[in-house]
MIKOL-310725 format. One record per residue (C-alpha): residue in one letter; chain; x, y, z. Coordinates in steps of 0.25 Angstrom, whole numbers. Layout:
% MIKOL-310725
  residuo  cadena      x      y      z
        a       A      X      Y      Z
...
This chain:
% MIKOL-310725
  residuo  cadena      x      y      z
        m       A    170    -12   -163
        p       A    166    -11   -149
        n       A    162      3   -144
        n       A    172      8   -133
        t       A    166     22   -131
        p       A    162     24   -117
        k       A    147     24   -114
        p       A    143     39   -111
        f       A    132     36   -101
        a       A    132     30    -87
        q       A    121     23    -79
        v       A    122     27    -65
        v       A    115     22    -52
        f       A    114     30    -39
        p       A    112     25    -25
        v       A     97     29    -25
        a       A     85     21    -25
        v       A     83     22    -40
        q       A     85      9    -48
        r       A     89     15    -62
        a       A    102     20    -67
        f       A    104     35    -72
        t       A    112     39    -84
        y       A    123     48    -84
        i       A    133     54    -95
        v       A    147     49    -93
        p       A    157     61    -96
        e       A    168     57   -105
        r       A    178     59    -93
        f       A    171     47    -86
        y       A    169     38    -98
        e       A    180     28    -93
        d       A    176     30    -78
        a       A    161     29    -77
        l       A    161     14    -77
        p       A    150      5    -71
        g       A    153      4    -56
        v       A    159     17    -53
        r       A    153     28    -45
        v       A    149     42    -52
        l       A    145     55    -47
        c       A    133     60    -54
        p       A    122     71    -53
        f       A    110     64    -48
        g       A     97     72    -45
        p       A    101     85    -37
        r       A    115     79    -32
        k       A    127     72    -37
        t       A    129     57    -32
        t       A    136     45    -34
        g       A    131     35    -44
        f       A    136     22    -49
        v       A    138     19    -64
        i       A    132      6    -68
        d       A    133      6    -83
        r       A    138     14    -95
        v       A    128     16   -107
        d       A    129     22   -121
        t       A    115     27   -122
        t       A    104     33   -113
        d       A     89     36   -115
        v       A     91     49   -107
        p       A     94     62   -115
        k       A    109     65   -113
        t       A    105     80   -109
        k       A     98     74    -97
        l       A    110     66    -92
        k       A    120     70    -82
        e       A    135     67    -82
        i       A    143     59    -72
        e       A    150     69    -64
        e       A    161     60    -58
        v       A    166     46    -58
        l       A    169     42    -43
        d       A    177     29    -46
        p       A    189     25    -55
        v       A    184     11    -57
        p       A    170      4    -54
        l       A    167      1    -39
        f       A    158    -10    -42
        t       A    161    -24    -47
        p       A    152    -28    -58
        a       A    146    -38    -48
        v       A    143    -28    -37
        l       A    137    -19    -48
        q       A    127    -30    -52
        t       A    125    -34    -38
        a       A    120    -20    -35
        k       A    111    -20    -47
        w       A    105    -33    -42
        i       A    102    -26    -29
        a       A     96    -14    -36
        d       A     86    -23    -44
        y       A     83    -33    -33
        y       A     81    -23    -21
        l       A     75    -13    -29
        c       A     85     -2    -26
        g       A     94      7    -34
        w       A    107      1    -41
        g       A    115     13    -35
        e       A    110     10    -21
        a       A    115     -4    -22
        l       A    129      1    -28
        k       A    130     11    -16
        a       A    128      0     -6
        a       A    139     -8    -13
        l       A    149      3    -10
        p       A    155      7      4
        p       A    148     19     10
        g       A    153     33      9
        i       A    160     33     -5
        n       A    148     38    -13
        i       A    147     53    -16
        d       A    134     60    -16
        s       A    131     75    -16
        e       A    125     80     -3
        r       A    113     90     -2
        l       A    118    100      8
        i       A    108    110     14
        r       A    113    124     17
        l       A    107    135     25
        t       A    104    148     17
        h       A     97    157     28
        p       A    107    166     35
        k       A    100    165     49
        p       A     96    150     51
        d       A     93    151     66
        e       A     83    162     64
        l       A     77    154     52
        a       A     76    141     61
        e       A     69    149     72
        f       A     59    154     62
        l       A     57    140     55
        q       A     56    132     69
        p       A     41    134     72
        r       A     37    133     57
        a       A     46    122     51
        p       A     55    115     62
        r       A     62    106     52
        q       A     66    117     44
        a       A     71    125     56
        e       A     79    112     60
        i       A     86    111     46
        i       A     90    126     47
        l       A     96    125     61
        r       A    104    112     57
        l       A    109    119     44
        a       A    113    131     52
        a       A    121    122     61
        q       A    128    115     50
        n       A    128    125     39
        s       A    125    114     29
        m       A    120    100     29
        s       A    117     88     20
        v       A    102     85     18
        r       A    105     71     23
        r       A    112     75     36
        l       A    102     86     39
        e       A     91     75     38
        k       A     98     65     47
        a       A    100     76     57
        m       A     86     80     58
        g       A     81     66     57
        i       A     69     69     47
        s       A     66     72     33
        i       A     70     86     29
        y       A     65     86     15
        s       A     53     95     17
        p       A     59    105     27
        l       A     72    106     18
        k       A     64    108      6
        t       A     57    120     12
        l       A     69    126     17
        r       A     76    125      3
        q       A     63    131     -4
        k       A     64    143      6
        g       A     79    145      3
        l       A     83    143     17
        v       A     93    131     14
        r       A    100    127      1
        m       A    104    113     -4
        e       A    118    111     -9
        l       A    125     99    -15
        s       A    138     94     -9
        l       A    147     83    -14
        p       A    155     76     -3
        g       A    166     66     -5
        p       A    164     51     -2
        k       A    164     47     13
        a       A    173     35     11
        r       A    186     36      3
        i       A    200     31      4
        k       A    208     35     16
        y       A    222     40     15
        e       A    233     43     25
        v       A    246     50     24
        i       A    259     42     27
        v       A    271     49     31
        k       A    284     41     28
        l       A    299     43     30
        s       A    306     47     17
        s       A    312     34     11
        d       A    324     43      5
        i       A    330     45     19
        s       A    338     34     26
        y       A    335     30     40
        d       A    348     36     45
        d       A    346     49     38
        m       A    332     50     43
        g       A    338     48     58
        g       A    347     60     55
        i       A    335     69     50
        i       A    327     65     62
        h       A    339     70     71
        d       A    340     83     64
        l       A    325     86     64
        h       A    324     84     79
        s       A    330     97     82
        q       A    324    105     70
        a       A    311     98     68
        p       A    308     88     79
        k       A    294     85     74
        q       A    299     81     61
        a       A    309     72     68
        q       A    298     66     76
        v       A    290     63     63
        l       A    303     56     56
        e       A    305     48     69
        c       A    291     43     69
        l       A    292     38     55
        m       A    306     32     58
        a       A    300     24     69
        m       A    289     18     60
        e       A    293      5     53
        v       A    289      9     39
        h       A    293     24     42
        e       A    279     29     39
        l       A    266     33     46
        a       A    253     39     43
        r       A    253     54     44
        s       A    242     55     55
        d       A    249     44     63
        l       A    262     52     62
        y       A    255     65     67
        q       A    250     57     79
        a       A    263     51     82
        t       A    272     63     81
        g       A    262     75     84
        v       A    269     82     72
        n       A    261     91     62
        r       A    260     92     47
        s       A    271    102     46
        s       A    282     93     51
        l       A    278     82     41
        k       A    278     93     30
        s       A    292     97     34
        l       A    297     82     33
        l       A    290     80     20
        e       A    297     92     14
        k       A    310     87     19
        g       A    308     74     13
        y       A    309     66     26
        i       A    295     60     25
        s       A    285     57     14
        e       A    270     56     14
        e       A    261     46      7
        k       A    246     45      6
        r       A    241     31      9
        e       A    228     25      9
        v       A    222     20     22
        l       A    214      7     22
        r       A    203      8     33
        d       A    200     -6     39
        y       A    190     -8     50
        y       A    197    -21     54
        d       A    211    -15     53
        q       A    214    -19     68
        m       A    208    -33     67
        q       A    218    -44     71
        v       A    217    -55     60
        e       A    221    -69     65
        k       A    225    -81     56
        p       A    213    -89     52
        v       A    211   -102     60
        d       A    212   -115     51
        l       A    199   -121     53
        t       A    194   -135     47
        l       A    181   -135     41
        n       A    171   -145     46
        s       A    164   -154     36
        d       A    152   -145     34
        q       A    161   -133     32
        q       A    169   -141     22
        q       A    157   -145     14
        s       A    151   -131     14
        l       A    165   -125      9
        s       A    166   -136     -2
        t       A    153   -132     -8
        l       A    157   -117     -7
        k       A    170   -120    -14
        s       A    163   -127    -25
        a       A    154   -116    -27
        l       A    165   -106    -27
        d       A    173   -114    -37
        t       A    161   -114    -47
        g       A    163    -99    -48
        s       A    148    -98    -49
        f       A    137    -92    -41
        q       A    131   -100    -29
        t       A    124    -97    -16
        l       A    126   -106     -4
        l       A    120   -105     10
        l       A    130   -110     21
        y       A    120   -113     32
        g       A    129   -116     45
        v       A    125   -116     59
        t       A    132   -105     68
        g       A    146   -109     71
        s       A    147   -119     59
        g       A    158   -112     53
        k       A    152   -104     41
        t       A    162    -93     41
        q       A    174   -103     39
        v       A    167   -108     27
        y       A    165    -94     22
        i       A    180    -92     24
        e       A    184   -105     17
        a       A    175   -102      5
        l       A    182    -88      5
        h       A    195    -94      4
        h       A    191   -102     -8
        a       A    184    -90    -15
        l       A    197    -82    -14
        k       A    206    -93    -18
        k       A    198    -93    -31
        g       A    200    -78    -33
        k       A    187    -74    -28
        t       A    182    -63    -18
        a       A    172    -65     -8
        i       A    161    -57      1
        v       A    158    -62     15
        m       A    145    -55     20
        v       A    142    -55     35
        p       A    131    -48     43
        e       A    136    -34     49
        i       A    135    -38     63
        a       A    143    -52     61
        l       A    154    -44     54
        t       A    163    -45     67
        p       A    178    -44     68
        q       A    178    -59     71
        t       A    172    -61     57
        v       A    181    -52     50
        r       A    194    -57     57
        r       A    190    -71     53
        f       A    189    -68     38
        r       A    202    -59     38
        a       A    209    -70     45
        h       A    207    -78     32
        f       A    207    -67     21
        g       A    215    -56     27
        d       A    215    -43     20
        k       A    207    -49      9
        v       A    195    -46     17
        a       A    187    -33     17
        v       A    176    -30     27
        f       A    164    -21     26
        h       A    154    -17     37
        s       A    147     -5     42
        r       A    155     -3     54
        m       A    167      0     46
        s       A    169     15     42
        a       A    166     20     28
        g       A    181     21     25
        e       A    183      7     30
        r       A    172      1     22
        y       A    177      9     10
        d       A    191      4     11
        s       A    186    -10     12
        w       A    177     -9      0
        r       A    188     -2     -8
        k       A    199    -12     -5
        t       A    189    -23     -9
        w       A    186    -16    -22
        e       A    201    -15    -25
        g       A    202    -30    -23
        e       A    210    -30    -10
        h       A    199    -38     -3
        t       A    193    -51     -8
        v       A    184    -54      4
        v       A    174    -44      9
        i       A    166    -46     22
        g       A    155    -38     26
        p       A    140    -36     28
        r       A    130    -34     17
        s       A    137    -23     10
        a       A    149    -33      7
        i       A    141    -39     -4
        f       A    145    -27    -12
        a       A    160    -29    -10
        p       A    168    -25    -22
        l       A    174    -38    -24
        r       A    177    -44    -38
        n       A    176    -59    -41
        v       A    167    -63    -29
        g       A    167    -78    -27
        l       A    160    -79    -13
        i       A    150    -71     -6
        v       A    147    -76      9
        i       A    135    -71     17
        d       A    137    -75     31
        e       A    124    -75     40
        e       A    116    -73     27
        h       A    103    -73     35
        e       A    107    -59     42
        p       A     97    -48     39
        s       A    108    -38     39
        y       A    112    -42     25
        k       A     99    -35     21
        q       A    101    -20     19
        t       A     88    -14     25
        d       A     91      1     28
        q       A     94      7     14
        s       A     94      3      0
        p       A     98     -6     -6
        r       A     91    -15      3
        y       A     98    -28     -1
        h       A    101    -41      5
        a       A    116    -44      4
        r       A    114    -59      5
        d       A    105    -58     -8
        v       A    115    -48    -14
        a       A    126    -58    -11
        v       A    120    -69    -19
        m       A    118    -59    -31
        r       A    132    -55    -31
        a       A    136    -69    -30
        v       A    128    -71    -43
        l       A    135    -60    -50
        e       A    149    -64    -45
        n       A    147    -79    -48
        a       A    150    -81    -33
        v       A    146    -90    -22
        c       A    137    -84    -11
        l       A    137    -91      2
        l       A    127    -88     13
        g       A    130    -92     27
        s       A    121    -93     39
        a       A    117   -101     51
        t       A    103    -96     49
        p       A    101    -94     34
        s       A     90    -84     30
        v       A     77    -91     26
        e       A     79    -85     12
        s       A     93    -91     10
        y       A     89   -105     16
        y       A     77   -105      7
        n       A     86   -102     -5
        v       A     94   -115     -1
        h       A     81   -123     -1
        s       A     77   -117    -15
        g       A     90   -121    -21
        k       A     95   -106    -23
        y       A    107   -108    -12
        n       A    115   -120     -9
        l       A    116   -124      6
        l       A    129   -127     14
        q       A    127   -131     28
        l       A    136   -131     41
        p       A    127   -138     51
        q       A    137   -139     63
        r       A    145   -129     71
        i       A    160   -130     69
        d       A    166   -141     78
        n       A    152   -146     80
        v       A    150   -136     91
        p       A    135   -138     95
        m       A    125   -128     92
        p       A    121   -119    104
        e       A    110   -124    113
        v       A     98   -115    112
        r       A     88   -113    122
        i       A     75   -104    121
        v       A     70    -97    133
        d       A     55    -93    134
        m       A     55    -79    140
        k       A     40    -80    143
        r       A     44    -91    154
        e       A     55    -83    161
        p       A     50    -79    175
        r       A     50    -64    177
        i       A     58    -57    188
        i       A     49    -52    199
        g       A     48    -37    198
        r       A     52    -35    183
        t       A     44    -33    171
        d       A     54    -32    161
        p       A     58    -43    151
        i       A     66    -54    156
        i       A     80    -53    148
        f       A     87    -66    153
        s       A     80    -79    155
        r       A     84    -88    166
        m       A     91    -97    157
        l       A     99    -86    150
        r       A    103    -80    163
        e       A    108    -94    168
        k       A    116    -97    155
        i       A    123    -83    155
        e       A    128    -85    169
        e       A    133    -99    166
        k       A    141    -94    154
        l       A    146    -83    162
        n       A    151    -92    172
        k       A    158   -101    162
        g       A    165    -89    156
        e       A    157    -90    142
        q       A    151    -79    134
        i       A    137    -76    131
        i       A    130    -68    119
        l       A    116    -62    122
        f       A    108    -58    111
        l       A     96    -48    110
        n       A     93    -42     97
        r       A     88    -29    103
        r       A     97    -18    109
        g       A     94     -7    119
        f       A     88     -9    133
        a       A     73    -10    131
        t       A     65    -10    119
        l       A     54     -1    124
        f       A     51     10    134
        k       A     36      9    138
        c       A     27     17    148
        k       A     18      7    157
        d       A      8     19    160
        c       A      5     24    146
        g       A     11     14    137
        y       A     21     24    130
        l       A     31     17    122
        a       A     44     24    118
        k       A     45     24    103
        c       A     54     30     93
        e       A     50     44     88
        h       A     54     40     74
        c       A     51     25     73
        d       A     40     16     76
        i       A     49      9     86
        t       A     50      8    101
        l       A     62     14    107
        t       A     73      5    114
        y       A     78      9    128
        h       A     93     10    129
        l       A     99      9    143
        r       A    111     18    140
        g       A    107     32    140
        q       A     93     27    143
        l       A     88     30    129
        l       A     77     25    120
        k       A     82     22    106
        c       A     76     18     93
        h       A     84      7     86
        y       A     78     11     72
        c       A     81     26     71
        g       A     90     29     83
        y       A     81     39     90
        t       A     85     40    105
        r       A     79     47    117
        k       A     81     46    132
        s       A     72     36    139
        p       A     62     44    148
        d       A     60     41    162
        t       A     45     42    161
        c       A     35     40    150
        p       A     35     51    140
        e       A     19     49    138
        c       A     14     49    152
        n       A     26     52    161
        g       A     24     38    168
        t       A     36     32    175
        d       A     32     17    172
        v       A     40     15    160
        f       A     47      2    156
        l       A     57     -4    146
        r       A     53    -16    139
        g       A     61    -25    130
        i       A     75    -30    130
        g       A     88    -24    123
        t       A    102    -27    124
        q       A    105    -16    134
        r       A     94    -22    143
        v       A    100    -36    142
        e       A    114    -30    145
        e       A    109    -24    158
        e       A    102    -37    162
        l       A    115    -44    160
        h       A    122    -35    169
        t       A    111    -37    180
        l       A    111    -52    179
        f       A    126    -54    177
        p       A    133    -42    184
        g       A    148    -41    180
        v       A    147    -49    167
        d       A    151    -40    156
        c       A    142    -40    144
        l       A    144    -34    130
        r       A    132    -28    122
        m       A    132    -28    107
        d       A    121    -20    100
        v       A    120     -8     91
        d       A    122      1    104
        t       A    135     -5    108
        t       A    141     -7     94
        r       A    140      7     88
        g       A    155     11     88
        r       A    165      7     78
        r       A    170     -7     80
        a       A    160     -8     92
        h       A    154    -21     87
        d       A    168    -27     86
        k       A    173    -23    100
        v       A    161    -29    107
        l       A    163    -42    100
        a       A    178    -42    103
        r       A    175    -39    118
        f       A    166    -51    118
        a       A    176    -60    111
        s       A    187    -56    121
        g       A    178    -64    132
        q       A    178    -52    142
        y       A    163    -51    140
        p       A    155    -63    143
        i       A    142    -58    137
        l       A    139    -52    123
        l       A    125    -46    122
        g       A    119    -40    109
        t       A    110    -39     97
        q       A    111    -47     84
        m       A    126    -42     84
        v       A    130    -54     93
        a       A    122    -64     85
        k       A    131    -64     72
        g       A    145    -68     68
        l       A    151    -70     82
        d       A    159    -81     87
        f       A    163    -81    102
        p       A    167    -95    107
        n       A    165    -92    121
        v       A    150    -89    119
        t       A    142   -100    124
        l       A    128    -93    127
        v       A    119    -85    118
        g       A    107    -78    124
        v       A     96    -73    116
        i       A     89    -63    125
        s       A     76    -62    116
        a       A     74    -70    103
        d       A     61    -63    101
        t       A     67    -49     96
        e       A     68    -54     81
        l       A     56    -64     82
        l       A     46    -53     85
        f       A     49    -44     73
        p       A     37    -43     63
        d       A     46    -49     52
        f       A     45    -62     44
        r       A     59    -64     46
        s       A     59    -63     61
        a       A     59    -78     64
        e       A     70    -80     55
        r       A     79    -69     61
        t       A     76    -74     75
        f       A     81    -88     71
        q       A     93    -83     64
        l       A     97    -73     76
        l       A     95    -84     86
        t       A    103    -94     79
        q       A    114    -84     76
        v       A    116    -79     90
        a       A    115    -93     95
        g       A    126    -97     86
        r       A    135    -88     95
        a       A    135    -98    106
        g       A    144   -110    107
        r       A    157   -113    100
        k       A    167   -125    101
        d       A    167   -131    115
        k       A    156   -122    121
        l       A    141   -125    119
        g       A    133   -113    116
        q       A    120   -110    122
        v       A    109   -101    117
        i       A     97    -95    125
        i       A     85    -89    117
        q       A     75    -81    125
        t       A     62    -78    119
        f       A     47    -76    121
        s       A     44    -85    108
        p       A     51    -98    112
        d       A     43   -106    102
        h       A     46    -98     89
        y       A     52   -107     79
        s       A     63    -98     76
        l       A     68    -99     90
        q       A     65   -114     91
        y       A     73   -117     79
        a       A     84   -108     83
        k       A     85   -116     96
        k       A     87   -129     88
        h       A     97   -122     78
        d       A     87   -127     67
        y       A     87   -118     55
        d       A     81   -128     45
        n       A     68   -129     53
        f       A     67   -114     56
        f       A     69   -112     41
        k       A     57   -121     38
        s       A     48   -114     48
        e       A     52   -101     43
        l       A     49   -105     29
        f       A     35   -110     33
        d       A     31    -97     39
        r       A     37    -89     27
        r       A     30    -98     17
        k       A     16    -95     23
        l       A     18    -80     23
        n       A     26    -80     10
        y       A     38    -73     16
        p       A     52    -74     10
        p       A     58    -83      5
        y       A     45    -86     -2
        s       A     43    -72     -6
        r       A     50    -59     -9
        v       A     47    -46     -1
        i       A     50    -32     -4
        n       A     47    -21      7
        v       A     44     -7      3
        l       A     46      3     14
        f       A     41     17     14
        r       A     47     27     24
        g       A     44     42     27
        e       A     41     52     38
        d       A     27     54     34
        e       A     19     42     37
        a       A      7     45     27
        k       A     17     47     15
        v       A     24     34     19
        e       A     11     27     19
        q       A      6     34      6
        t       A     19     30     -1
        a       A     18     16      3
        v       A      4     15     -2
        r       A      7     22    -16
        v       A     19     12    -18
        a       A     10      0    -15
        e       A     -1      5    -25
        y       A     10      6    -36
        i       A     15     -8    -34
        p       A      9    -17    -45
        a       A      3    -30    -39
        h       A      7    -43    -43
        e       A      3    -57    -39
        s       A     18    -61    -36
        f       A     19    -52    -23
        r       A     10    -45    -13
        m       A     11    -32     -6
        l       A     10    -30      9
        g       A      7    -15     13
        p       A      9     -4     12
        a       A      9     -4     28
        p       A     17      2     39
        a       A     31     -5     41
        p       A     32    -13     54
        l       A     41     -2     59
        s       A     32      9     54
        r       A     41     21     58
        i       A     57     22     59
        q       A     65     35     59
        n       A     53     44     57
        n       A     49     36     45
        y       A     36     29     43
        r       A     37     16     36
        w       A     27      9     27
        q       A     30     -4     19
        i       A     25    -12      7
        l       A     29    -27      7
        l       A     30    -34     -6
        m       A     30    -50     -5
        g       A     32    -57    -18
        e       A     30    -72    -20
        k       A     42    -79    -25
        e       A     34    -90    -32
        k       A     27    -79    -41
        d       A     39    -70    -42
        a       A     52    -77    -38
        s       A     62    -65    -39
        g       A     52    -54    -35
        r       A     53    -47    -48
        i       A     38    -44    -49
        m       A     37    -38    -35
        k       A     49    -29    -37
        q       A     45    -24    -50
        s       A     31    -21    -44
        l       A     37    -13    -33
        k       A     47     -6    -43
        t       A     35     -2    -51
        g       A     27      3    -39
        l       A     39     11    -34
        e       A     42     18    -47
        t       A     27     21    -49
        f       A     26     27    -35
        h       A     39     36    -38
        k       A     33     41    -51
        n       A     20     45    -45
        q       A     25     50    -31
        r       A     32     63    -28
        r       A     44     62    -19
        s       A     40     59     -4
        n       A     48     57      8
        v       A     44     42      9
        s       A     56     32      6
        i       A     53     19      0
        a       A     62      7      2
        v       A     61     -6     -5
        d       A     67    -18      3
        v       A     67    -31     -6
        d       A     68    -44      3
        p       A     68    -36     16
        s       A     74    -42     28
        s       A     64    -36     37
        i       A     50    -30     34
        l       A     50    -21     47
């Protein structure tokens, strides 16, 4: 007989950098609810926090007296499908992070509940106390003054406001009894939104209501106004907030009408949709060309098998990859499957969303970071409830709570933005997509005009199948690309600053303007100038918190750090020697914009970079204005290189191709080739031949020469040749271990200790520890260890990962808590 008794213990993981699960007692009242996949509120260390149940078990090795109980079950049913739960487990194992961290990444932001540590003053005279502490302990004094102004603050908020670590001064203040710590349990930031709908009573006829309104005009005119407003509505109802605004009445008028039975109120859910104002047109019927048909046929056959396959769709820019995706999605949905479409964040434009919604309507859910927490929560929730069958979004879309996934598309699969780099889990969504496809028995389709070296190598090694679209739609010719050697450009007499526009680019811009055609100018660096320098003493303006030169921004005459946001006013004289012979070197998008106004007075130009797209929907508005044709020139950073299709653009100018090429990173040549090819693809459609002009000081570099010829295959061979010599990926596996902290000596000491604890093995080599190329960011010194494993000796990298885990575990056992953070980045997209 099977035992149906509920298992009394739950295995719970938390969103922290711990790879093991913790055992909790399941109280009887939660026996039926604490299922794998639900969130629970549990005591965890000194606080209560949200954890995730991953399993229920009958026994545990831990004595029951030492176990704590689950305090609350936060979900009525599991939030994660079995495939998402297992995908998160794979992420934890592969990227050496916590399972709970991966599960947190799978949920929309703002729905987890954590207790906050609040700091509260206990001293009755904080001003006097701060004055006493100021000369002795200025950081303690600042904490006291900030708490006095706010009454109480969370540790996180106070640390952010001060911009420094407050662990030590706060500990001292607590030991002295000058402040105390409290726990607060706030609600989730994202939740279902409701509004109150006011409706006319259905028990009163239209004619009777007219008589009621007539009588009320003399007795209660405001009540009569409410009824007239509702009578005028087609469905005789209106949101209460809108009713207040339309009539100017107060709550008491509505209360009287409710008591009389003339109206009723209903609480109704409000669905927040970032694209609710979008005009969706009917899809245009397109006939696929022979290459598209062949690729689609292979895709359909793969979908029909109902088994896992990975295919790479290599198609030149403008070859119609998106239409192949759409037709494949139609086929998957007809078979009762669901689908995920991943696109880079900067390519997720209204143009892209409109195209998919034209085909699939309300079945499409969209996720991206420009949406509010409420909008993302609603999109996620409606997907989880089964209302959406297609999800479009950047890397986080791979966690979409879809069931029965049949197709996963990763457009522009080469894009580095698919790799999460700023927080754990540091996963690569393309590789996670392949694993989820394995778990779902789905087809994974990677698409790109410039495939990543790793993906194309997987084609050659037989892991992926190749589909090709070698021609543009309607056989539109590829744009003509010319490379301009900026070393040969004549300098203007009397000017020492860099030349921004070559003679050829100036002439071509003027030609296109005269024809009424549009131009895209690309420079992957914002600001006006990249450095501020004194000629007399050599002073260079650098960030106070980072090992980075400050960028000059024309608006406000500010010097800014693009890594930490530090800003200061640009001085008129040198801060070191008071010399007046200071100069600005380097080029940013602001500088290019100013030069355009000088060369082409009266010509309107749109600038698109981080500085001009900060506001809500600002990104979309810039593109809409350019699409309208009223602006002939669009100037921007890599935002203008992806996912844009403007038929009137016939010229693309690359102001400097050297920005990416000069980065000290083994992927710099690959990124340069990809970026140039992608931005060049914006030029030319249908009957208008595109032209591309690339300005550079390195005209003979192979990445530029092959980009000029649109020759990916030979670029790939050259890149593989270099990587083979140095044993870089795809011939090896790399793990970057990054150490960060405010005390440089402690950071170095920690890195050295960890390196000593990592067991050596012939299958990998260790580089470092050494200072990172960017050795200080946001007042944190940075050291790193690079582990490079040879695939021939350890194909999966298992030995290297186990050695690193052993080293870190040994270090943590022998080391007291320090203020040095350790981040593990498996398969890093950059080693800066």
